[in-house]
C-alpha positions as CSV (number, residue, x, y, z in Angstrom):
1,R,64.1,-8.9,0.1
2,C,64.3,-5.1,-0.7
3,S,66.0,-4.3,3.0
4,Q,68.5,-7.1,1.5
5,T,69.3,-5.5,-1.4
6,S,69.6,-1.9,0.6
7,R,72.6,-3.6,2.6
8,N,74.3,-5.0,-0.2
9,D,73.8,-1.7,-2.5
10,T,76.6,-1.3,-4.9
11,P,78.0,2.3,-5.7
12,E,76.4,1.6,-9.4
13,T,73.1,0.7,-7.5
14,K,72.9,3.9,-5.9
15,R,73.5,5.8,-8.6
16,R,70.8,3.9,-10.9
17,S,68.7,4.7,-7.2
18,H,69.2,8.3,-7.1
19,A,68.1,8.6,-11.0
20,L,65.2,7.1,-10.4
21,G,64.2,8.9,-7.6
22,S,65.0,12.4,-9.2
23,I,62.8,11.3,-12.2
24,V,59.5,10.2,-10.2
25,R,60.0,13.8,-8.4
26,G,60.0,15.4,-11.7
27,L,56.7,13.6,-12.7
28,R,55.6,14.6,-9.2
29,N,56.6,18.4,-9.9
30,H,55.1,18.3,-13.4
31,K,51.8,16.8,-12.5
32,L,51.5,19.5,-9.8
33,H,52.2,21.8,-12.3
34,Q,49.5,21.0,-14.3
35,E,47.0,20.8,-11.6
36,R,48.1,24.7,-11.0
37,L,47.4,25.6,-14.4
38,S,44.5,24.1,-15.0
39,K,42.8,25.7,-11.8
40,S,44.3,29.0,-13.5
41,K,42.3,28.1,-16.6
42,A,39.6,27.0,-15.3
43,F,38.8,29.8,-13.1
44,I,39.8,32.2,-15.7
45,E,37.3,30.6,-17.7
46,L,34.6,31.1,-14.4
47,Q,35.4,34.4,-14.8
48,D,35.0,35.0,-18.4
49,C,31.8,33.0,-17.8
50,T,30.4,35.6,-15.0
51,R,31.2,38.9,-17.4
52,R,29.3,36.7,-20.1
53,L,26.5,36.4,-18.4
54,C,25.8,39.7,-16.9
55,S,26.6,41.2,-19.9
56,I,23.0,40.5,-21.2
57,G,20.9,42.9,-21.1
58,V,18.0,42.1,-18.7
59,V,19.3,42.8,-15.5
60,R,18.5,42.4,-12.2
61,E,17.9,45.6,-9.8
62,E,20.0,44.0,-7.5
63,L,23.0,43.6,-10.2
64,Q,23.2,47.3,-10.3
65,T,24.3,47.7,-7.1
66,E,26.3,44.4,-6.0
67,S,29.6,43.5,-7.7
68,I,30.5,39.9,-8.6
69,A,32.0,37.9,-5.7
70,A,36.0,37.3,-5.9
71,T,34.8,33.7,-5.9
72,P,33.2,32.7,-9.2
73,P,30.5,30.5,-9.0
74,L,30.2,27.1,-10.8
75,R,29.5,27.3,-14.8
76,P,25.7,27.9,-14.9
77,K,23.4,26.0,-17.3
78,M,20.5,28.6,-18.6
79,A,17.9,26.7,-16.1
80,S,20.5,28.8,-12.9
81,W,20.8,32.0,-15.4
82,T,17.0,32.1,-16.4
83,S,16.2,32.1,-12.2
84,R,19.2,34.3,-11.2
85,L,17.9,36.6,-13.5
86,L,14.4,36.7,-13.0
87,G,13.5,35.3,-9.8
88,A,11.0,32.9,-8.7
89,P,8.5,31.9,-11.6
90,R,5.7,33.7,-11.9
91,S,3.4,30.3,-13.4
92,K,3.8,26.8,-13.9
93,Y,4.6,27.5,-17.6
94,D,7.3,30.1,-17.2
95,E,9.4,26.8,-14.4
96,P,13.1,26.5,-16.3
97,A,12.3,22.7,-17.1
98,V,14.8,22.4,-20.3
99,D,18.0,23.5,-18.5
100,D,19.0,20.0,-20.3
101,L,18.5,21.1,-23.4
102,I,20.1,24.6,-23.1
103,E,23.0,24.2,-21.3
104,D,24.2,27.3,-22.0
105,A,24.2,31.4,-22.0
106,P,24.5,33.3,-25.5
107,A,27.4,34.5,-26.2
108,A,29.0,37.4,-24.8
109,N,28.7,40.8,-26.0
110,I,25.0,40.6,-27.9
111,G,23.5,44.1,-25.9
112,Y,19.6,43.7,-25.8
113,T,19.1,46.3,-22.9
114,L,15.8,45.6,-21.2
115,Q,14.5,46.5,-18.0
116,L,13.2,43.9,-15.6
117,I,9.6,45.0,-13.8
118,R,7.7,42.8,-11.6
119,G,9.7,39.6,-13.2
120,V,8.8,40.6,-16.6
121,P,11.5,41.7,-19.2
122,Q,10.5,45.5,-20.3
123,N,11.5,47.8,-23.1
124,P,14.3,50.2,-21.5
125,L,12.5,53.6,-22.0
126,F,9.4,52.7,-19.7
127,D,9.4,54.8,-16.3
128,R,9.3,51.9,-14.2
129,S,7.5,53.7,-11.2
130,Q,4.6,54.9,-14.1
131,F,4.5,51.6,-15.4
132,E,3.8,50.4,-12.2
133,G,0.9,53.2,-11.8
134,I,-0.8,51.8,-14.5
135,I,-0.7,48.0,-13.6
136,D,-1.8,49.4,-10.1
137,H,-3.8,52.3,-10.0
138,F,-5.2,52.9,-13.5
139,A,-8.7,53.6,-13.5
140,T,-10.7,51.1,-16.0
141,R,-13.6,51.0,-16.6
142,D,-16.4,48.7,-17.9
143,T,-16.4,49.6,-21.3
144,D,-13.0,49.6,-21.7
145,T,-11.4,47.4,-24.1
146,Y,-7.6,45.5,-24.8
147,V,-5.9,44.5,-27.5
148,C,-3.8,41.8,-25.7
149,T,-0.5,40.0,-27.2
150,Y,2.6,38.9,-26.4
151,V,5.4,41.1,-28.6
152,K,5.2,40.8,-32.6
153,A,1.9,38.6,-33.0
154,G,-0.3,40.1,-34.8
155,T,-0.8,43.6,-32.3
156,T,-0.8,45.9,-35.4
157,W,-3.1,43.9,-37.3
158,C,-6.1,43.7,-34.7
159,Q,-5.4,46.9,-33.4
160,Q,-6.4,48.3,-37.2
161,I,-9.3,45.9,-37.5
162,V,-10.9,47.5,-34.4
163,T,-9.8,50.8,-35.7
164,L,-11.9,50.3,-38.9
165,L,-14.9,48.7,-37.6
166,L,-15.3,51.6,-35.1
167,N,-15.4,53.8,-38.2
168,G,-18.1,51.7,-40.4
169,G,-15.1,49.8,-42.6
170,E,-13.1,53.3,-43.4
171,Q,-9.8,54.8,-41.9
172,G,-10.9,57.7,-41.3
173,A,-8.6,60.7,-40.1
174,K,-7.8,58.6,-36.8
175,S,-4.9,56.2,-37.1
176,Y,-4.8,52.6,-35.4
177,G,-2.5,54.0,-33.0
178,E,-4.8,57.0,-31.9
179,T,-7.8,54.7,-31.6
180,V,-6.5,51.8,-29.8
181,P,-3.3,53.3,-27.8
182,W,-0.5,51.5,-26.8
183,L,-1.3,52.1,-22.8
184,E,2.1,51.4,-21.4
185,A,3.7,53.3,-23.9
186,L,2.6,56.6,-21.9
187,C,5.2,55.5,-19.8
188,A,8.0,56.7,-22.3
189,P,9.6,60.3,-22.6
190,P,6.9,62.3,-24.4
191,S,10.3,62.6,-26.6
192,T,11.2,59.4,-27.4
193,P,9.0,57.9,-31.4
194,L,8.1,54.8,-29.4
195,A,5.8,57.2,-27.1
196,S,4.6,59.5,-30.4
197,R,4.0,56.6,-32.9
198,E,2.0,54.4,-30.4
199,A,0.0,56.7,-28.3
200,P,0.0,60.3,-30.3
201,G,-1.8,62.7,-29.1
202,F,-2.3,61.4,-25.9
203,A,0.5,63.4,-23.6
204,D,0.3,61.1,-20.7
205,V,-1.9,58.7,-18.7
206,K,-4.4,61.6,-17.5
207,A,-5.2,62.5,-21.3
208,V,-6.3,58.9,-21.0
209,D,-8.9,59.6,-17.7
210,A,-10.1,62.6,-19.8
211,W,-11.6,60.4,-22.6
212,E,-14.9,60.2,-23.0
213,G,-17.2,57.1,-24.2
214,P,-15.7,53.8,-24.6
215,R,-11.5,53.8,-25.0
216,F,-9.6,51.3,-26.6
217,F,-6.1,50.1,-25.9
218,K,-3.3,47.7,-27.1
219,T,-1.2,46.3,-24.5
220,H,1.3,43.2,-24.2
221,A,0.7,42.5,-19.9
222,T,0.7,39.5,-18.4
223,V,-2.6,38.2,-17.1
224,A,-1.1,39.5,-13.2
225,D,-0.3,42.8,-15.2
226,L,-3.4,44.4,-16.6
227,P,-4.5,47.3,-15.0
228,R,-6.5,45.7,-12.0
229,G,-8.9,48.2,-11.6
230,K,-12.1,46.6,-10.2
231,A,-14.5,47.4,-13.5
232,Q,-15.3,44.7,-16.1
233,V,-13.0,45.4,-19.0
234,K,-13.1,42.9,-22.1
235,V,-9.7,41.7,-23.8
236,I,-9.0,40.4,-27.3
237,A,-6.3,38.1,-27.0
238,V,-4.2,37.5,-29.8
239,A,-1.5,34.2,-30.0
240,R,0.7,33.2,-32.6
241,N,2.7,30.6,-32.9
242,P,6.3,30.9,-31.4
243,K,8.6,29.7,-34.2
244,D,6.9,33.2,-36.7
245,T,6.8,35.0,-33.4
246,V,10.2,35.0,-32.5
247,V,11.9,35.8,-36.1
248,S,9.8,38.2,-35.9
249,L,10.8,39.5,-32.3
250,F,14.7,39.2,-33.3
251,H,13.8,41.5,-36.2
252,H,12.1,43.9,-34.1
253,A,15.0,43.9,-31.6
254,S,17.8,44.3,-34.7
255,S,16.1,47.3,-35.7
256,K,15.1,49.4,-32.6
257,P,18.2,51.6,-31.4
258,E,16.4,51.5,-27.7
259,F,17.6,47.8,-27.5
260,E,20.9,47.5,-28.8
261,F,21.2,44.2,-30.0
262,S,24.3,43.1,-31.8
263,G,23.2,38.9,-31.4
264,N,22.2,36.8,-33.7
265,F,19.8,34.6,-34.5
266,D,21.1,32.0,-32.2
267,D,21.8,34.0,-29.8
268,F,18.4,35.6,-29.7
269,L,16.6,31.7,-29.6
270,R,18.2,31.0,-26.7
271,V,17.2,34.2,-24.7
272,F,13.9,34.0,-25.9
273,M,13.5,29.8,-25.3
274,A,14.6,31.2,-21.6
275,G,11.9,33.5,-21.4
276,N,14.6,36.6,-21.5
277,A,13.7,38.4,-24.3
278,E,10.8,41.1,-24.5
279,N,7.9,40.6,-22.3
280,G,9.0,37.5,-21.0
281,S,8.3,33.9,-21.6
282,W,5.8,33.5,-24.8
283,F,5.0,30.1,-23.1
284,A,3.4,31.5,-20.0
285,H,2.0,34.8,-21.1
286,V,0.2,32.8,-24.2
287,N,-1.1,29.6,-21.8
288,D,-2.4,32.1,-19.0
289,W,-4.3,34.6,-21.2
290,Y,-5.8,31.2,-23.0
291,R,-6.6,29.8,-19.7
292,E,-8.6,33.3,-18.7
293,S,-10.4,32.9,-22.5
294,R,-11.7,29.8,-21.2
295,K,-13.1,31.2,-17.7
296,S,-14.6,34.4,-18.5
297,D,-16.5,35.3,-21.7
298,R,-15.3,39.0,-21.5
299,V,-11.9,37.7,-22.9
300,L,-12.3,36.7,-27.1
301,W,-9.3,34.0,-27.7
302,L,-8.2,34.3,-31.1
303,T,-4.9,32.7,-33.1
304,Y,-2.5,35.1,-35.1
305,E,-2.7,31.5,-37.8
306,G,-7.2,31.2,-37.9
307,M,-7.1,35.0,-38.6
308,I,-5.3,34.4,-41.8
309,C,-6.9,31.4,-42.9
310,D,-10.5,33.0,-42.0
311,H,-9.9,37.0,-42.4
312,E,-13.9,37.4,-42.7
313,G,-14.9,35.4,-39.9
314,A,-12.2,37.1,-37.4
315,V,-13.5,40.8,-38.1
316,R,-17.1,39.0,-37.5
317,K,-15.5,37.7,-34.3
318,I,-14.2,40.9,-33.1
319,A,-17.4,43.0,-34.2
320,A,-19.5,40.9,-32.4
321,F,-17.5,40.8,-28.9
322,L,-17.5,44.3,-29.4
323,G,-21.1,44.7,-29.5
324,L,-21.3,46.5,-32.6
325,N,-24.2,45.5,-35.1
326,V,-22.4,46.1,-38.5
327,S,-23.3,45.3,-41.8
328,D,-22.1,43.5,-44.1
329,E,-20.8,45.8,-46.0
330,T,-18.6,47.5,-42.7
331,V,-17.5,43.6,-42.8
332,M,-15.7,43.5,-46.2
333,R,-14.6,47.1,-46.2
334,T,-12.7,46.3,-43.3
335,V,-11.7,42.9,-44.9
336,A,-10.0,44.8,-47.7
337,H,-8.3,47.7,-45.2
338,S,-6.3,45.1,-43.1
339,T,-4.7,43.2,-45.6
340,I,-1.1,43.8,-45.0
341,D,-0.8,45.0,-48.6
342,S,-3.3,47.5,-47.9
343,M,-1.7,48.2,-44.7
344,R,1.2,48.7,-46.2
345,S,0.4,51.5,-48.5
346,N,-1.7,53.6,-45.8
347,K,0.4,55.8,-43.8
348,K,-2.1,55.9,-40.7
349,A,-1.9,52.0,-40.7
350,N,2.2,52.1,-41.5
351,I,3.8,53.5,-38.9
352,G,7.1,52.8,-40.2
353,L,11.0,51.6,-38.8
354,N,10.1,48.0,-40.0
355,H,7.4,47.8,-38.0
356,L,5.2,45.9,-40.7
357,R,7.4,43.0,-42.4
358,K,5.8,40.1,-44.5
359,G,3.2,38.6,-42.2
360,G,2.6,35.2,-42.7
361,I,2.5,31.4,-41.8
362,G,5.3,29.5,-41.7
363,G,8.3,32.3,-42.5
364,W,10.5,30.6,-39.8
365,R,11.7,28.1,-41.9
366,D,13.4,30.8,-43.2
367,T,15.5,31.5,-40.2
368,F,16.1,28.5,-38.3
369,T,17.9,25.8,-38.8
370,V,17.6,22.1,-38.9
371,S,19.3,21.7,-35.4
372,Q,17.6,25.2,-33.8
373,S,14.3,23.8,-35.2
374,E,14.6,20.8,-33.4
375,L,15.5,22.1,-30.1
376,F,13.0,24.3,-30.3
377,D,10.3,21.3,-31.1
378,K,11.9,20.0,-27.4
379,V,11.2,22.8,-25.3
380,Y,7.8,23.8,-26.9
381,A,6.6,19.9,-26.4
382,R,8.0,20.3,-22.8
383,K,6.4,23.5,-21.9
384,M,2.8,23.0,-23.9
385,A,2.4,19.5,-22.7
386,E,-0.4,20.6,-20.4
387,S,-1.7,23.6,-22.0
388,G,-4.9,22.3,-24.4
389,L,-3.5,24.4,-26.9
390,V,-2.3,23.8,-30.8
391,F,-0.8,26.2,-33.5
392,D,-0.3,26.3,-37.2
393,F,3.3,26.5,-37.8
394,G,2.8,26.2,-42.0
395,E,2.6,23.8,-44.3
396,G,0.6,21.7,-42.8
397,L,2.1,21.6,-39.7
398,V,0.1,21.6,-36.5
399,M,1.1,21.5,-33.2
């Protein structure tokens, strides 16, 4: 029928057919134009995505020398972003198992300058070679004790308790930074506030080597990065619930100029959940040290919340662990001089620069939104499912 119609075409039919063909060709050209435009927009978005991801402060070493490929990859999820920046997971708790919960990287231009040392994001002021030298070559002793925490998890408080116990419950002439110096801070230039604030009186690692008698150090080291000497050191490992930890760490990053952090809390929370904040993965750090405490009587496991609920009991545990035969009066003086109010009013216990905030349990509720809390709870449930650990999140919430 069609062929017969074509043979009997009238001028009017031909005109209509020509017009219809023009319309079809126009629609086809419009569709091709839209496809090209869509691809162009997608390409621009992918370029923006690539630039955004590379603007995050944690920068892998090779990104310093290699340029971004001309053809951008598919838009990555957080798991790809994490694995590209941090490389292979250092423990099973550090695996990016939450990529379907955290779908994208933080917003662009949040700053947060850090450096990656052996797979863990560290303070940008540290000298890499000196930092690795402490891990590999620091001469440890059986009488060494480390106060070890994830960042912003009660480190200063525990340092102060140790300082007081060593001095009969009194502050004495030395600050907690002189009595329990931050070992890795000696890797920062002596002219920086970090070194002078966290390890006053010690010019470098050689000065620590010359330290006679029992030595006490602060560290945020992972199990893998504690100095690898052959001595049987002691470790007081303190952990804090991660919601209060991330809020405190957010304020810490925002207040210290070396981090150059300019993002908001939502940006920071996503960085933290992905294990890219200072000190790396909270989940890996806490779970690994807890497992060490279950295997060795030379690791004392404490929680920040437990120390608050039983301050005196925590002081007695620390004294016994250190082998100190202290009187009840010394214990009570130590308790009195290591409260947050006492430490704030004590120049040797408060190093300034907003270092001591309000402490306490459950303050995260003033910062987290409901949706942020729900997302974090899902991540927490996955990461902690096999840990055997529970934390007090305040107001009766334990999980």
